[in-house]
C-alpha positions, 0 to 999 in steps of 0.5 A, spaced: 375 775 015 370 769 018 372 767 026 370 761 029 369 759 036 370 752 039 366 750 045 368 744 049 363 741 053 368 738 058 362 733 062 361 730 055 368 729 053 371 722 054 378 723 051 378 719 045 382 724 041 378 723 035 377 731 034 384 732 035 387 727 030 382 729 025 383 737 025 387 739 019 390 744 022 392 740 028 395 735 023 399 741 020 402 743 027 404 735 028 408 735 021 411 742 023 408 746 018 404 751 023 406 754 029 400 752 034 395 747 033 387 748 034 386 743 039 390 738 044 389 734 050 389 737 056 392 735 063 385 736 066 380 731 067 373 731 066 368 729 072 368 722 068 375 721 070 377 722 062 382 727 060 379 733 056 381 736 050 382 744 050 383 749 045 390 752 044 389 757 038 382 758 035 384 763 030 387 758 026 380 754 026 378 754 018 371 752 020 371 745 017 367 742 023 370 736 022 371 735 030 364 736 031 361 732 026 366 726 028 365 727 036 361 721 038 359 724 045 357 731 042 362 734 046 365 739 041 362 745 037 364 750 032 360 756 032 361 762 027 362 768 030 359 774 027 
């Protein structure tokens, strides 16, 4: 089974939530169809003063890359684990 690692560069994250809102698994969580999201907004703030995204359950990541393709600040990367 392919595993994916999600890297968040908190110094780049501006808390726009695009990655959280576009993640298909996180949307399934919001509709009650899975027990945990892949991503969510954290209670922490980056050095720019914005809330940052955090990885909740990377094992649920499908590797679709929608989060990293849609991030305007290049703050999130999905990496295939060997």
